[in-house]
N, CA, C and O atoms as a GROMACS GRO file, in nm:
protein
  640
    1MET      N    1   8.574  10.555  11.053
    1MET     CA    2   8.445  10.546  10.987
    1MET      C    3   8.456  10.620  10.855
    1MET      O    4   8.494  10.737  10.851
    2ARG      N    5   8.421  10.552  10.746
    2ARG     CA    6   8.436  10.609  10.613
    2ARG      C    7   8.300  10.619  10.547
    2ARG      O    8   8.256  10.525  10.481
    3LEU      N    9   8.233  10.730  10.564
    3LEU     CA   10   8.105  10.754  10.497
    3LEU      C   11   8.126  10.866  10.397
    3LEU      O   12   8.157  10.979  10.436
    4THR      N   13   8.111  10.837  10.272
    4THR     CA   14   8.130  10.940  10.171
    4THR      C   15   7.999  11.011  10.147
    4THR      O   16   7.892  10.955  10.170
    5LEU      N   17   8.007  11.135  10.101
    5LEU     CA   18   7.888  11.212  10.070
    5LEU      C   19   7.805  11.142   9.964
    5LEU      O   20   7.682  11.142   9.972
    6GLY      N   21   7.869  11.082   9.865
    6GLY     CA   22   7.797  11.010   9.760
    6GLY      C   23   7.717  10.895   9.817
    6GLY      O   24   7.603  10.871   9.776
    7PHE      N   25   7.776  10.821   9.912
    7PHE     CA   26   7.705  10.710   9.973
    7PHE      C   27   7.584  10.760  10.051
    7PHE      O   28   7.476  10.702  10.042
    8VAL      N   29   7.602  10.866  10.128
    8VAL     CA   30   7.492  10.922  10.206
    8VAL      C   31   7.380  10.970  10.114
    8VAL      O   32   7.263  10.948  10.143
    9GLN      N   33   7.415  11.034  10.003
    9GLN     CA   34   7.315  11.078   9.906
    9GLN      C   35   7.243  10.958   9.845
    9GLN      O   36   7.121  10.962   9.828
   10ARG      N   37   7.317  10.851   9.811
   10ARG     CA   38   7.253  10.732   9.754
   10ARG      C   39   7.157  10.669   9.853
   10ARG      O   40   7.050  10.622   9.814
   11ILE      N   41   7.194  10.668   9.981
   11ILE     CA   42   7.105  10.613  10.083
   11ILE      C   43   6.977  10.696  10.090
   11ILE      O   44   6.868  10.640  10.104
   12GLY      N   45   6.989  10.828  10.082
   12GLY     CA   46   6.870  10.915  10.084
   12GLY      C   47   6.778  10.886   9.966
   12GLY      O   48   6.657  10.871   9.983
   13VAL      N   49   6.836  10.878   9.846
   13VAL     CA   50   6.757  10.846   9.727
   13VAL      C   51   6.698  10.706   9.740
   13VAL      O   52   6.582  10.682   9.706
   14PHE      N   53   6.779  10.615   9.790
   14PHE     CA   54   6.738  10.476   9.809
   14PHE      C   55   6.617  10.465   9.901
   14PHE      O   56   6.519  10.399   9.868
   15LEU      N   57   6.624  10.530  10.017
   15LEU     CA   58   6.513  10.521  10.113
   15LEU      C   59   6.389  10.591  10.062
   15LEU      O   60   6.278  10.544  10.086
   16THR      N   61   6.406  10.703   9.990
   16THR     CA   62   6.291  10.771   9.931
   16THR      C   63   6.225  10.684   9.826
   16THR      O   64   6.102  10.671   9.822
   17THR      N   65   6.306  10.623   9.739
   17THR     CA   66   6.251  10.536   9.635
   17THR      C   67   6.184  10.415   9.696
   17THR      O   68   6.079  10.371   9.647
   18LEU      N   69   6.243  10.358   9.803
   18LEU     CA   70   6.181  10.245   9.870
   18LEU      C   71   6.045  10.284   9.928
   18LEU      O   72   5.949  10.207   9.920
   19ALA      N   73   6.036  10.402   9.987
   19ALA     CA   74   5.909  10.448  10.041
   19ALA      C   75   5.804  10.458   9.930
   19ALA      O   76   5.689  10.418   9.950
   20VAL      N   77   5.844  10.512   9.815
   20VAL     CA   78   5.752  10.519   9.702
   20VAL      C   79   5.711  10.378   9.658
   20VAL      O   80   5.595  10.354   9.626
   21ALA      N   81   5.807  10.286   9.655
   21ALA     CA   82   5.777  10.148   9.616
   21ALA      C   83   5.675  10.086   9.709
   21ALA      O   84   5.584  10.017   9.664
   22ILE      N   85   5.690  10.109   9.838
   22ILE     CA   86   5.597  10.052   9.934
   22ILE      C   87   5.459  10.113   9.917
   22ILE      O   88   5.358  10.042   9.923
   23ILE      N   89   5.454  10.245   9.895
   23ILE     CA   90   5.325  10.312   9.876
   23ILE      C   91   5.257  10.262   9.749
   23ILE      O   92   5.136  10.236   9.749
   24LEU      N   93   5.334  10.247   9.642
   24LEU     CA   94   5.277  10.204   9.514
   24LEU      C   95   5.251  10.054   9.509
   24LEU      O   96   5.171  10.007   9.429
   25GLY      N   97   5.320   9.979   9.595
   25GLY     CA   98   5.310   9.833   9.586
   25GLY      C   99   5.371   9.789   9.456
   25GLY      O  100   5.462   9.854   9.405
   26SER      N  101   5.323   9.680   9.401
   26SER     CA  102   5.379   9.636   9.274
   26SER      C  103   5.286   9.670   9.158
   26SER      O  104   5.306   9.619   9.048
   27GLY      N  105   5.188   9.752   9.180
   27GLY     CA  106   5.096   9.792   9.074
   27GLY      C  107   5.141   9.918   9.005
   27GLY      O  108   5.220   9.995   9.060
   28CYS      N  109   5.091   9.939   8.886
   28CYS     CA  110   5.125  10.059   8.810
   28CYS      C  111   5.000  10.116   8.746
   28CYS      O  112   5.009  10.186   8.645
   29GLY      N  113   4.884  10.088   8.803
   29GLY     CA  114   4.761  10.143   8.748
   29GLY      C  115   4.733  10.090   8.610
   29GLY      O  116   4.734   9.969   8.588
   30ASN      N  117   4.709  10.180   8.515
   30ASN     CA  118   4.673  10.140   8.380
   30ASN      C  119   4.788  10.154   8.282
   30ASN      O  120   4.766  10.188   8.166
   31CYS      N  121   4.910  10.130   8.325
   31CYS     CA  122   5.022  10.140   8.233
   31CYS      C  123   5.072  10.001   8.195
   31CYS      O  124   5.055   9.905   8.270
   32GLY      N  125   5.132   9.991   8.081
   32GLY     CA  126   5.190   9.863   8.038
   32GLY      C  127   5.084   9.758   8.011
   32GLY      O  128   4.970   9.791   7.978
   33ASP      N  129   5.123   9.633   8.024
   33ASP     CA  130   5.036   9.520   7.993
   33ASP      C  131   4.970   9.461   8.116
   33ASP      O  132   4.914   9.352   8.106
   34GLY      N  133   4.974   9.527   8.230
   34GLY     CA  134   4.915   9.474   8.352
   34GLY      C  135   5.011   9.487   8.468
   34GLY      O  136   5.112   9.558   8.459
   35VAL      N  137   4.981   9.419   8.575
   35VAL     CA  138   5.063   9.428   8.695
   35VAL      C  139   5.175   9.323   8.689
   35VAL      O  140   5.150   9.205   8.667
   36VAL      N  141   5.297   9.369   8.710
   36VAL     CA  142   5.412   9.280   8.718
   36VAL      C  143   5.436   9.253   8.866
   36VAL      O  144   5.453   9.346   8.945
   37ALA      N  145   5.438   9.126   8.902
   37ALA     CA  146   5.464   9.090   9.042
   37ALA      C  147   5.612   9.109   9.071
   37ALA      O  148   5.697   9.039   9.015
   38GLY      N  149   5.644   9.205   9.158
   38GLY     CA  150   5.782   9.230   9.195
   38GLY      C  151   5.835   9.118   9.284
   38GLY      O  152   5.761   9.061   9.364
   39HIS      N  153   5.963   9.088   9.267
   39HIS     CA  154   6.024   8.985   9.351
   39HIS      C  155   6.176   9.003   9.349
   39HIS      O  156   6.234   9.037   9.246
   40VAL      N  157   6.238   8.980   9.464
   40VAL     CA  158   6.383   8.980   9.474
   40VAL      C  159   6.422   8.866   9.568
   40VAL      O  160   6.351   8.836   9.664
   41SER      N  161   6.536   8.804   9.539
   41SER     CA  162   6.586   8.695   9.622
   41SER      C  163   6.738   8.695   9.612
   41SER      O  164   6.794   8.714   9.503
   42PHE      N  165   6.807   8.674   9.726
   42PHE     CA  166   6.954   8.667   9.726
   42PHE      C  167   7.004   8.609   9.857
   42PHE      O  168   6.930   8.602   9.956
   43MET      N  169   7.131   8.567   9.857
   43MET     CA  170   7.200   8.519   9.977
   43MET      C  171   7.299   8.626  10.020
   43MET      O  172   7.373   8.680   9.938
   44PHE      N  173   7.298   8.657  10.151
   44PHE     CA  174   7.393   8.754  10.204
   44PHE      C  175   7.425   8.718  10.349
   44PHE      O  176   7.335   8.698  10.430
   45ASP      N  177   7.552   8.712  10.381
   45ASP     CA  178   7.598   8.683  10.516
   45ASP      C  179   7.536   8.554  10.571
   45ASP      O  180   7.498   8.546  10.687
   46GLY      N  181   7.528   8.452  10.485
   46GLY     CA  182   7.476   8.322  10.526
   46GLY      C  183   7.326   8.313  10.541
   46GLY      O  184   7.275   8.213  10.591
   47LYS      N  185   7.254   8.416  10.498
   47LYS     CA  186   7.109   8.418  10.514
   47LYS      C  187   7.041   8.442  10.379
   47LYS      O  188   7.089   8.519  10.296
   48GLN      N  189   6.929   8.374  10.359
   48GLN     CA  190   6.849   8.393  10.239
   48GLN      C  191   6.753   8.510  10.262
   48GLN      O  192   6.683   8.514  10.363
   49TYR      N  193   6.750   8.605  10.169
   49TYR     CA  194   6.658   8.719  10.174
   49TYR      C  195   6.565   8.711  10.054
   49TYR      O  196   6.606   8.671   9.945
   50SER      N  197   6.440   8.748  10.074
   50SER     CA  198   6.347   8.760   9.962
   50SER      C  199   6.239   8.860   9.998
   50SER      O  200   6.209   8.881  10.115
   51GLY      N  201   6.182   8.921   9.897
   51GLY     CA  202   6.076   9.020   9.916
   51GLY      C  203   5.996   9.038   9.790
   51GLY      O  204   6.039   8.997   9.682
   52THR      N  205   5.882   9.100   9.803
   52THR     CA  206   5.794   9.122   9.688
   52THR      C  207   5.776   9.269   9.653
   52THR      O  208   5.700   9.301   9.562
   53THR      N  209   5.843   9.358   9.723
   53THR     CA  210   5.841   9.500   9.687
   53THR      C  211   5.964   9.527   9.603
   53THR      O  212   6.077   9.523   9.654
   54CYS      N  213   5.943   9.554   9.475
   54CYS     CA  214   6.056   9.573   9.385
   54CYS      C  215   6.008   9.656   9.265
   54CYS      O  216   5.922   9.612   9.189
   55ILE      N  217   6.065   9.777   9.249
   55ILE     CA  218   6.028   9.863   9.136
   55ILE      C  219   6.153   9.910   9.064
   55ILE      O  220   6.263   9.907   9.119
   56ALA      N  221   6.137   9.952   8.940
   56ALA     CA  222   6.248  10.005   8.860
   56ALA      C  223   6.209  10.142   8.808
   56ALA      O  224   6.097  10.163   8.762
   57ASN      N  225   6.301  10.236   8.816
   57ASN     CA  226   6.284  10.371   8.763
   57ASN      C  227   6.411  10.410   8.690
   57ASN      O  228   6.521  10.379   8.736
   58SER      N  229   6.397  10.477   8.576
   58SER     CA  230   6.516  10.533   8.512
   58SER      C  231   6.525  10.680   8.549
   58SER      O  232   6.425  10.744   8.583
   59PHE      N  233   6.645  10.732   8.542
   59PHE     CA  234   6.669  10.871   8.582
   59PHE      C  235   6.676  10.960   8.458
   59PHE      O  236   6.690  10.909   8.347
   60PRO      N  237   6.667  11.091   8.476
   60PRO     CA  238   6.662  11.184   8.362
   60PRO      C  239   6.771  11.157   8.260
   60PRO      O  240   6.886  11.130   8.294
   61GLY      N  241   6.732  11.163   8.135
   61GLY     CA  242   6.824  11.142   8.026
   61GLY      C  243   6.857  10.997   7.999
   61GLY      O  244   6.936  10.967   7.910
   62GLY      N  245   6.796  10.904   8.075
   62GLY     CA  246   6.820  10.763   8.054
   62GLY      C  247   6.961  10.720   8.088
   62GLY      O  248   7.009  10.619   8.037
   63ASN      N  249   7.029  10.797   8.176
   63ASN     CA  250   7.168  10.766   8.210
   63ASN      C  251   7.182  10.648   8.305
   63ASN      O  252   7.288  10.585   8.308
   64SER      N  253   7.078  10.617   8.382
   64SER     CA  254   7.085  10.504   8.473
   64SER      C  255   6.945  10.459   8.512
   64SER      O  256   6.848  10.533   8.499
   65THR      N  257   6.938  10.336   8.561
   65THR     CA  258   6.814  10.279   8.610
   65THR      C  259   6.838  10.227   8.750
   65THR      O  260   6.939  10.162   8.776
   66SER      N  261   6.746  10.256   8.839
   66SER     CA  262   6.754  10.210   8.976
   66SER      C  263   6.647  10.103   8.998
   66SER      O  264   6.530  10.124   8.966
   67ILE      N  265   6.687   9.990   9.053
   67ILE     CA  266   6.594   9.884   9.091
   67ILE      C  267   6.595   9.881   9.243
   67ILE      O  268   6.696   9.847   9.304
   68THR      N  269   6.483   9.917   9.304
   68THR     CA  270   6.474   9.930   9.449
   68THR      C  271   6.383   9.821   9.502
   68THR      O  272   6.269   9.808   9.458
   69CYS      N  273   6.434   9.745   9.597
   69CYS     CA  274   6.360   9.630   9.651
   69CYS      C  275   6.368   9.632   9.803
   69CYS      O  276   6.457   9.692   9.862
   70GLY      N  277   6.271   9.565   9.865
   70GLY     CA  278   6.276   9.558  10.010
   70GLY      C  279   6.187   9.449  10.065
   70GLY      O  280   6.103   9.392   9.996
   71ALA      N  281   6.208   9.423  10.193
   71ALA     CA  282   6.124   9.328  10.264
   71ALA      C  283   5.988   9.392  10.285
   71ALA      O  284   5.977   9.514  10.295
   72ASP      N  285   5.886   9.310  10.290
   72ASP     CA  286   5.751   9.362  10.303
   72ASP      C  287   5.728   9.439  10.433
   72ASP      O  288   5.640   9.524  10.438
   73GLU      N  289   5.806   9.412  10.535
   73GLU     CA  290   5.791   9.480  10.664
   73GLU      C  291   5.900   9.585  10.688
   73GLU      O  292   5.915   9.632  10.800
   74GLY      N  293   5.974   9.622  10.586
   74GLY     CA  294   6.078   9.724  10.599
   74GLY      C  295   6.200   9.680  10.678
   74GLY      O  296   6.272   9.763  10.731
   75GLU      N  297   6.223   9.548  10.686
   75GLU     CA  298   6.336   9.495  10.763
   75GLU      C  299   6.470   9.518  10.695
   75GLU      O  300   6.574   9.518  10.761
   76TRP      N  301   6.469   9.536  10.564
   76TRP     CA  302   6.591   9.559  10.488
   76TRP      C  303   6.552   9.620  10.354
   76TRP      O  304   6.436   9.615  10.314
   77ALA      N  305   6.651   9.676  10.286
   77ALA     CA  306   6.629   9.734  10.154
   77ALA      C  307   6.753   9.712  10.068
   77ALA      O  308   6.865   9.713  10.118
   78LEU      N  309   6.730   9.692   9.940
   78LEU     CA  310   6.837   9.667   9.844
   78LEU      C  311   6.816   9.759   9.724
   78LEU      O  312   6.704   9.774   9.676
   79MET      N  313   6.924   9.820   9.676
   79MET     CA  314   6.914   9.902   9.556
   79MET      C  315   7.024   9.860   9.459
   79MET      O  316   7.142   9.858   9.493
   80LEU      N  317   6.982   9.829   9.338
   80LEU     CA  318   7.074   9.800   9.228
   80LEU      C  319   7.066   9.917   9.132
   80LEU      O  320   6.958   9.970   9.106
   81GLU      N  321   7.179   9.958   9.080
   81GLU     CA  322   7.179  10.064   8.981
   81GLU      C  323   7.261  10.019   8.862
   81GLU      O  324   7.372   9.968   8.876
   82ILE      N  325   7.203  10.040   8.743
   82ILE     CA  326   7.272  10.005   8.620
   82ILE      C  327   7.282  10.128   8.531
   82ILE      O  328   7.198  10.218   8.539
   83PRO      N  329   7.383  10.134   8.446
   83PRO     CA  330   7.390  10.244   8.351
   83PRO      C  331   7.290  10.222   8.239
   83PRO      O  332   7.275  10.110   8.190
   84GLY      N  333   7.222  10.325   8.199
   84GLY     CA  334   7.133  10.317   8.084
   84GLY      C  335   6.998  10.254   8.111
   84GLY      O  336   6.954  10.241   8.225
   85THR      N  337   6.933  10.217   8.001
   85THR     CA  338   6.796  10.165   8.006
   85THR      C  339   6.779  10.048   7.910
   85THR      O  340   6.689  10.048   7.826
   86ALA      N  341   6.865   9.949   7.923
   86ALA     CA  342   6.861   9.836   7.830
   86ALA      C  343   6.911   9.709   7.897
   86ALA      O  344   6.965   9.713   8.008
   87THR      N  345   6.893   9.598   7.829
   87THR     CA  346   6.945   9.471   7.878
   87THR      C  347   7.097   9.468   7.859
   87THR      O  348   7.153   9.546   7.782
   88GLY      N  349   7.162   9.377   7.931
   88GLY     CA  350   7.306   9.361   7.919
   88GLY      C  351   7.366   9.319   8.051
   88GLY      O  352   7.297   9.304   8.151
   89GLU      N  353   7.498   9.299   8.049
   89GLU     CA  354   7.571   9.265   8.171
   89GLU      C  355   7.656   9.385   8.210
   89GLU      O  356   7.732   9.439   8.129
   90PHE      N  357   7.640   9.427   8.336
   90PHE     CA  358   7.705   9.549   8.383
   90PHE      C  359   7.785   9.518   8.509
   90PHE      O  360   7.739   9.446   8.597
   91ASP      N  361   7.907   9.575   8.516
   91ASP     CA  362   7.987   9.562   8.637
   91ASP      C  363   8.019   9.702   8.689
   91ASP      O  364   7.971   9.801   8.635
   92GLU      N  365   8.100   9.708   8.794
   92GLU     CA  366   8.129   9.837   8.855
   92GLU      C  367   8.205   9.929   8.759
   92GLU      O  368   8.192  10.051   8.768
   93LYS      N  369   8.284   9.872   8.669
   93LYS     CA  370   8.356   9.954   8.571
   93LYS      C  371   8.259  10.024   8.476
   93LYS      O  372   8.287  10.132   8.426
   94ALA      N  373   8.144   9.960   8.450
   94ALA     CA  374   8.042  10.018   8.363
   94ALA      C  375   7.949  10.112   8.439
   94ALA      O  376   7.868  10.183   8.379
   95GLY      N  377   7.961  10.113   8.572
   95GLY     CA  378   7.877  10.202   8.653
   95GLY      C  379   7.770  10.131   8.734
   95GLY      O  380   7.686  10.197   8.794
   96ALA      N  381   7.772   9.998   8.738
   96ALA     CA  382   7.673   9.924   8.818
   96ALA      C  383   7.710   9.933   8.966
   96ALA      O  384   7.828   9.930   9.002
   97THR      N  385   7.608   9.944   9.051
   97THR     CA  386   7.629   9.946   9.196
   97THR      C  387   7.521   9.863   9.264
   97THR      O  388   7.415   9.836   9.208
   98CYS      N  389   7.550   9.825   9.387
   98CYS     CA  390   7.456   9.754   9.472
   98CYS      C  391   7.471   9.808   9.613
   98CYS      O  392   7.583   9.820   9.664
   99SER      N  393   7.360   9.842   9.676
   99SER     CA  394   7.362   9.888   9.816
   99SER      C  395   7.260   9.805   9.894
   99SER      O  396   7.153   9.774   9.843
  100PHE      N  397   7.296   9.770  10.017
  100PHE     CA  398   7.208   9.692  10.104
  100PHE      C  399   7.205   9.760  10.240
  100PHE      O  400   7.309   9.792  10.297
  101VAL      N  401   7.084   9.783  10.291
  101VAL     CA  402   7.067   9.846  10.422
  101VAL      C  403   6.980   9.757  10.507
  101VAL      O  404   6.871   9.714  10.467
  102LYS      N  405   7.031   9.729  10.627
  102LYS     CA  406   6.953   9.654  10.725
  102LYS      C  407   6.954   9.738  10.852
  102LYS      O  408   7.052   9.740  10.927
  103PRO      N  409   6.841   9.809  10.876
  103PRO     CA  410   6.837   9.900  10.991
  103PRO      C  411   6.866   9.827  11.121
  103PRO      O  412   6.838   9.708  11.132
  104PRO      N  413   6.922   9.895  11.221
  104PRO     CA  414   6.941  10.039  11.219
  104PRO      C  415   7.075  10.085  11.162
  104PRO      O  416   7.082  10.197  11.112
  105PHE      N  417   7.182  10.005  11.168
  105PHE     CA  418   7.313  10.059  11.131
  105PHE      C  419   7.393   9.976  11.032
  105PHE      O  420   7.510  10.007  11.012
  106LYS      N  421   7.339   9.877  10.971
  106LYS     CA  422   7.415   9.797  10.875
  106LYS      C  423   7.391   9.854  10.736
  106LYS      O  424   7.282   9.842  10.680
  107MET      N  425   7.496   9.916  10.680
  107MET     CA  426   7.490   9.977  10.548
  107MET      C  427   7.606   9.924  10.466
  107MET      O  428   7.723   9.941  10.503
  108TYR      N  429   7.574   9.862  10.356
  108TYR     CA  430   7.676   9.802  10.269
  108TYR      C  431   7.667   9.864  10.131
  108TYR      O  432   7.558   9.896  10.082
  109ASP      N  433   7.782   9.881  10.069
  109ASP     CA  434   7.789   9.933   9.933
  109ASP      C  435   7.880   9.840   9.854
  109ASP      O  436   7.970   9.778   9.910
  110SER      N  437   7.856   9.829   9.725
  110SER     CA  438   7.933   9.734   9.646
  110SER      C  439   8.077   9.778   9.625
  110SER      O  440   8.107   9.894   9.599
  111GLU      N  441   8.163   9.679   9.638
  111GLU     CA  442   8.304   9.694   9.601
  111GLU      C  443   8.320   9.639   9.460
  111GLU      O  444   8.394   9.693   9.378
  112ALA      N  445   8.250   9.531   9.434
  112ALA     CA  446   8.246   9.468   9.302
  112ALA      C  447   8.108   9.408   9.286
  112ALA      O  448   8.055   9.346   9.379
  113VAL      N  449   8.048   9.425   9.169
  113VAL     CA  450   7.916   9.370   9.145
  113VAL      C  451   7.900   9.344   8.995
  113VAL      O  452   7.954   9.417   8.912
  114THR      N  453   7.825   9.240   8.963
  114THR     CA  454   7.784   9.214   8.826
  114THR      C  455   7.633   9.201   8.826
  114THR      O  456   7.576   9.119   8.898
  115ILE      N  457   7.568   9.283   8.744
  115ILE     CA  458   7.423   9.280   8.731
  115ILE      C  459   7.393   9.247   8.585
  115ILE      O  460   7.435   9.319   8.494
  116THR      N  461   7.320   9.139   8.565
  116THR     CA  462   7.280   9.100   8.430
  116THR      C  463   7.131   9.128   8.416
  116THR      O  464   7.049   9.068   8.485
  117VAL      N  465   7.097   9.219   8.326
  117VAL     CA  466   6.958   9.254   8.300
  117VAL      C  467   6.914   9.176   8.176
  117VAL      O  468   6.963   9.201   8.066
  118SER      N  469   6.823   9.082   8.196
  118SER     CA  470   6.777   8.997   8.086
  118SER      C  471   6.645   9.046   8.026
  118SER      O  472   6.608   9.004   7.916
  119ALA      N  473   6.575   9.133   8.098
  119ALA     CA  474   6.449   9.190   8.047
  119ALA      C  475   6.444   9.337   8.086
  119ALA      O  476   6.469   9.372   8.201
  120TYR      N  477   6.411   9.423   7.989
  120TYR     CA  478   6.394   9.566   8.018
  120TYR      C  479   6.274   9.614   7.936
  120TYR      O  480   6.288   9.658   7.822
  121GLY      N  481   6.157   9.604   7.998
  121GLY     CA  482   6.034   9.639   7.930
  121GLY      C  483   6.003   9.787   7.935
  121GLY      O  484   6.069   9.864   8.004
  122LYS      N  485   5.899   9.824   7.858
  122LYS     CA  486   5.852   9.963   7.862
  122LYS      C  487   5.785   9.989   7.998
  122LYS      O  488   5.767   9.897   8.077
  123ILE      N  489   5.749  10.113   8.024
  123ILE     CA  490   5.685  10.148   8.150
  123ILE      C  491   5.564  10.058   8.172
  123ILE      O  492   5.479  10.043   8.084
  124GLY      N  493   5.558  10.000   8.292
  124GLY     CA  494   5.450   9.908   8.328
  124GLY      C  495   5.486   9.762   8.310
  124GLY      O  496   5.418   9.674   8.362
  125ASN      N  497   5.593   9.736   8.237
  125ASN     CA  498   5.636   9.598   8.213
  125ASN      C  499   5.757   9.565   8.300
  125ASN      O  500   5.801   9.646   8.381
  126ALA      N  501   5.810   9.446   8.281
  126ALA     CA  502   5.914   9.394   8.371
  126ALA      C  503   6.055   9.436   8.334
  126ALA      O  504   6.092   9.447   8.218
  127VAL      N  505   6.133   9.461   8.440
  127VAL     CA  506   6.278   9.470   8.434
  127VAL      C  507   6.325   9.356   8.523
  127VAL      O  508   6.286   9.348   8.639
  128GLY      N  509   6.408   9.267   8.470
  128GLY     CA  510   6.449   9.152   8.549
  128GLY      C  511   6.588   9.105   8.516
  128GLY      O  512   6.644   9.137   8.411
  129GLY      N  513   6.644   9.027   8.610
  129GLY     CA  514   6.777   8.973   8.586
  129GLY      C  515   6.837   8.911   8.710
  129GLY      O  516   6.767   8.866   8.800
  130THR      N  517   6.971   8.908   8.712
  130THR     CA  518   7.046   8.845   8.821
  130THR      C  519   7.156   8.939   8.868
  130THR      O  520   7.192   9.034   8.798
  131PHE      N  521   7.211   8.910   8.987
  131PHE     CA  522   7.321   8.990   9.039
  131PHE      C  523   7.402   8.912   9.141
  131PHE      O  524   7.352   8.818   9.204
  132SER      N  525   7.528   8.952   9.156
  132SER     CA  526   7.616   8.897   9.259
  132SER      C  527   7.735   8.992   9.273
  132SER      O  528   7.760   9.075   9.186
  133GLY      N  529   7.806   8.979   9.385
  133GLY     CA  530   7.922   9.064   9.404
  133GLY      C  531   7.974   9.061   9.546
  133GLY      O  532   7.944   8.971   9.623
  134MET      N  533   8.054   9.162   9.578
  134MET     CA  534   8.113   9.178   9.710
  134MET      C  535   8.069   9.313   9.766
  134MET      O  536   8.085   9.416   9.701
  135LEU      N  537   8.013   9.311   9.889
  135LEU     CA  538   7.969   9.433   9.954
  135LEU      C  539   8.061   9.466  10.070
  135LEU      O  540   8.116   9.377  10.134
  136VAL      N  541   8.077   9.596  10.097
  136VAL     CA  542   8.163   9.645  10.204
  136VAL      C  543   8.076   9.719  10.305
  136VAL      O  544   7.999   9.808  10.269
  137ASN      N  545   8.091   9.681  10.433
  137ASN     CA  546   8.021   9.750  10.540
  137ASN      C  547   8.080   9.890  10.553
  137ASN      O  548   8.200   9.905  10.571
  138GLN      N  549   7.994   9.993  10.544
  138GLN     CA  550   8.043  10.131  10.546
  138GLN      C  551   8.087  10.178  10.684
  138GLN      O  552   8.146  10.285  10.696
  139LEU      N  553   8.058  10.101  10.788
  139LEU     CA  554   8.100  10.140  10.923
  139LEU      C  555   8.231  10.077  10.965
  139LEU      O  556   8.312  10.141  11.033
  140ASP      N  557   8.255   9.950  10.926
  140ASP     CA  558   8.378   9.884  10.972
  140ASP      C  559   8.460   9.822  10.858
  140ASP      O  560   8.560   9.755  10.884
  141SER      N  561   8.422   9.843  10.735
  141SER     CA  562   8.494   9.798  10.614
  141SER      C  563   8.503   9.647  10.597
  141SER      O  564   8.582   9.600  10.516
  142THR      N  565   8.422   9.568  10.671
  142THR     CA  566   8.422   9.424  10.648
  142THR      C  567   8.357   9.396  10.512
  142THR      O  568   8.268   9.470  10.469
  143ARG      N  569   8.402   9.291  10.448
  143ARG     CA  570   8.354   9.254  10.315
  143ARG      C  571   8.276   9.123  10.323
  143ARG      O  572   8.317   9.029  10.390
  144LYS      N  573   8.161   9.120  10.252
  144LYS     CA  574   8.078   9.000  10.250
  144LYS      C  575   8.020   8.983  10.110
  144LYS      O  576   7.980   9.080  10.046
  145PRO      N  577   8.016   8.857  10.062
  145PRO     CA  578   7.960   8.833   9.929
  145PRO      C  579   7.807   8.837   9.931
  145PRO      O  580   7.743   8.800  10.029
  146ILE      N  581   7.752   8.883   9.820
  146ILE     CA  582   7.608   8.873   9.794
  146ILE      C  583   7.598   8.784   9.670
  146ILE      O  584   7.658   8.814   9.567
  147THR      N  585   7.521   8.675   9.680
  147THR     CA  586   7.518   8.575   9.574
  147THR      C  587   7.376   8.534   9.540
  147THR      O  588   7.281   8.567   9.611
  148ASP      N  589   7.363   8.462   9.430
  148ASP     CA  590   7.236   8.401   9.388
  148ASP      C  591   7.123   8.503   9.377
  148ASP      O  592   7.007   8.468   9.401
  149GLY      N  593   7.155   8.626   9.342
  149GLY     CA  594   7.053   8.731   9.334
  149GLY      C  595   6.970   8.724   9.208
  149GLY      O  596   7.024   8.711   9.098
  150THR      N  597   6.840   8.733   9.224
  150THR     CA  598   6.747   8.745   9.112
  150THR      C  599   6.647   8.855   9.144
  150THR      O  600   6.614   8.878   9.260
  151PHE      N  601   6.599   8.923   9.041
  151PHE     CA  602   6.498   9.026   9.062
  151PHE      C  603   6.404   9.036   8.943
  151PHE      O  604   6.441   9.010   8.829
  152THR      N  605   6.282   9.074   8.974
  152THR     CA  606   6.181   9.112   8.876
  152THR      C  607   6.113   9.234   8.932
  152THR      O  608   6.061   9.231   9.044
  153ALA      N  609   6.114   9.342   8.857
  153ALA     CA  610   6.057   9.468   8.904
  153ALA      C  611   5.967   9.527   8.796
  153ALA      O  612   5.996   9.515   8.677
  154GLN      N  613   5.860   9.590   8.839
  154GLN     CA  614   5.777   9.662   8.742
  154GLN      C  615   5.841   9.797   8.718
  154GLN      O  616   5.878   9.868   8.811
  155ARG      N  617   5.853   9.831   8.590
  155ARG     CA  618   5.912   9.959   8.554
  155ARG      C  619   5.806  10.067   8.571
  155ARG      O  620   5.698  10.061   8.512
  156HIS      N  621   5.838  10.166   8.652
  156HIS     CA  622   5.748  10.278   8.677
  156HIS      C  623   5.792  10.398   8.595
  156HIS      O  624   5.896  10.396   8.529
  157PHE      N  625   5.712  10.503   8.601
  157PHE     CA  626   5.745  10.625   8.528
  157PHE      C  627   5.883  10.673   8.569
  157PHE      O  628   5.924  10.655   8.684
  158ASN      N  629   5.953  10.732   8.477
  158ASN     CA  630   6.088  10.779   8.503
  158ASN      C  631   6.088  10.884   8.613
  158ASN      O  632   5.996  10.965   8.623
  159VAL      N  633   6.193  10.883   8.695
  159VAL     CA  634   6.212  10.984   8.798
  159VAL      C  635   6.267  11.107   8.731
  159VAL      O  636   6.370  11.100   8.663
  160GLU      N  637   6.201  11.219   8.747
  160GLU     CA  638   6.247  11.345   8.683
  160GLU      C  639   6.292  11.443   8.787
  160GLU      O  640   6.334  11.553   8.754
   0.00000   0.00000   0.00000
């Protein structure tokens, strides 16, 4: 079993951010130009996944942005992380990551991922794009592709 401390820490941040996303829903109060309807969709392990809980937060210093998405009933959660706070195409060499958790024990982390951010709005506006890659099960090291990924997330206040 290969669980790295970094992976465990990312899962903790991931689950905390997902909880905040669920509490906040897809609204952002009076920020930006209105409410951005969050949405995520992708294929993984032969199954189509989609959800409407999806938020984006950048981290201190603008070094990275986390897009946290999940099923409306908490059946699964997905976290995409990109370097910086701008549009562009990012892969693992640039610092992009993808994590997928399906409780109780299925935890996947990216071995290879490409995330294309086509929209990066100000706080309250949309962050959106596409993603695909190869995920590795952290318990048994099996590899599975994640494909046809799209996301739209409302950008919330930066995590400090």
